[in-house]
C-alpha positions in Angstrom: 6.1 18.2 -8.8 5.3 15.1 -6.8 4.3 14.6 -3.2 5.2 11.2 -1.7 4.3 9.9 1.6 4.6 6.6 3.4 3.6 4.9 6.8 4.2 1.6 8.5 1.1 0.0 9.9 0.5 -2.9 12.1 -2.3 -4.4 10.1 -2.6 -6.8 7.0 -2.6 -5.4 3.4 -6.0 -7.1 3.3 -7.4 -4.7 6.0 -5.6 -1.7 4.7 -7.2 -2.4 1.2 -10.7 -2.6 2.9 -10.0 0.8 4.3 -9.0 2.2 1.0 -12.0 1.0 -0.9 -15.0 1.0 1.6 -16.7 4.7 0.9 -18.1 4.7 4.4 -14.7 4.2 5.9 -12.8 6.5 3.4 -15.3 9.4 4.4 -13.6 9.2 7.8 -10.1 10.0 6.5 -11.0 12.1 3.3 -12.9 14.9 5.4 -16.2 13.7 5.0 -16.2 13.0 1.1 -18.9 11.0 -0.3 -16.9 8.6 -2.8 -18.7 7.0 -5.6 -17.2 4.3 -7.9 -17.4 0.5 -8.7 -13.7 0.1 -8.3 -13.2 -1.2 -11.7 -10.4 0.1 -14.1 -11.6 2.6 -16.5 -14.6 3.6 -14.3 -15.3 7.0 -13.0 -14.6 7.9 -9.4 -16.2 10.9 -7.7 -15.7 12.8 -4.5 -18.6 15.1 -3.2 -18.7 17.0 0.0 -18.2 20.4 1.6 -15.0 22.0 2.8 -15.1 25.2 4.9 -18.5 25.9 3.7 -17.8 25.3 0.1 -19.5 22.4 -1.8 -17.2 20.4 -4.1 -17.4 17.7 -6.6 -13.9 16.1 -7.5 -13.4 13.4 -10.0 -11.2 11.0 -11.6 -10.9 7.6 -13.6 -9.7 4.3 -11.9 -6.2 3.3 -13.7 -5.1 0.5 -11.6 -6.9 -1.8 -9.1 -5.0 -4.7 -7.9 -6.5 -5.8 -4.6 -4.1 -5.7 -1.6 -1.3 -4.2 -3.7 -2.3 -1.0 -5.6 -4.9 1.5 -6.2 -4.4 4.3 -8.6 -6.6 7.0 -10.1 -6.7 10.4 -11.8 -8.1 13.2 -9.9 -9.0 16.6 -10.7 -10.3 19.2 -8.0 -12.2 22.6 -8.7 -10.2 23.8 -5.7 -6.9 24.1 -7.9 -8.9 26.8 -10.1 -7.6 24.9 -13.2 -10.0 24.0 -16.1 -11.4 20.4 -16.2 -8.8 19.4 -19.0 -6.7 16.3 -19.0 -3.5 18.2 -18.3 -4.8 19.4 -15.1 -5.5 16.0 -13.6 -3.2 14.6 -11.0 -2.6 10.8 -10.4 -3.1 9.5 -6.9 -1.4 6.1 -6.1 -1.7 4.0 -3.2 0.8 1.2 -3.0 0.7 -1.5 -0.4 3.5 -3.8 0.6 3.1 -6.4 3.6 5.9 -8.1 5.4 5.9 -9.8 8.8 2.5 -8.7 10.0 3.3 -5.2 9.1 2.3 -3.2 6.0 3.7 -0.1 4.3 1.3 2.0 2.7 2.7 4.5 0.3 0.8 7.5 -1.5 2.1 9.6 -4.2 0.5 12.4 -6.1 1.9 13.8 -9.2 1.5 16.7 -11.8 1.3 19.2 -8.9 1.8 22.7 -10.5 3.2 24.6 -7.7 5.6 24.3 -4.7 2.8 25.8 -2.6 0.2 23.1 -3.7 2.8 20.4 -3.1 3.2 21.5 0.5 -0.5 21.4 0.8 -0.5 17.9 -0.7 2.2 16.8 1.6 0.4 17.9 4.7 -3.0 16.4 3.4 -1.3 12.8 2.7 0.5 13.0 6.1 -2.8 13.5 7.8 -4.6 10.9 5.8 -2.0 8.2 6.5 -2.1 8.8 10.1 -6.0 8.4 10.0 -5.7 5.3 7.9 -3.2 3.9 10.5 -5.5 4.6 13.4 -8.4 2.9 11.6 -6.4 -0.2 10.6 -4.7 -0.7 14.0 -7.9 -0.2 16.1 
């Protein structure tokens, strides 16, 4: 299953890209997660934090990095209760399109195993997009 969300933002694609790839900013919309990566294709990306009192470390590999256009990486989370194996990784894709001073940010997450998890992802991404919109338009 795939979760897809998008939002129109009154900001340049450059500004939104900065929000996506600046760990100090991302922490504010990724619920406090510390993000570590060098933003180069093939490099690891990790998300470390605490949620509801539970420490976590999520990880993936950068698959596509096209500034102001697309950011894509694989993602595995221990919260899913699935083993850390390639078939249990999801792909998170952030697509940016700018037109007439507005930008559209679209996010998709694939390889979601259940309807319940898809619904949780839909809610998660809707909240993330609203936070990014607020940051970009501030």
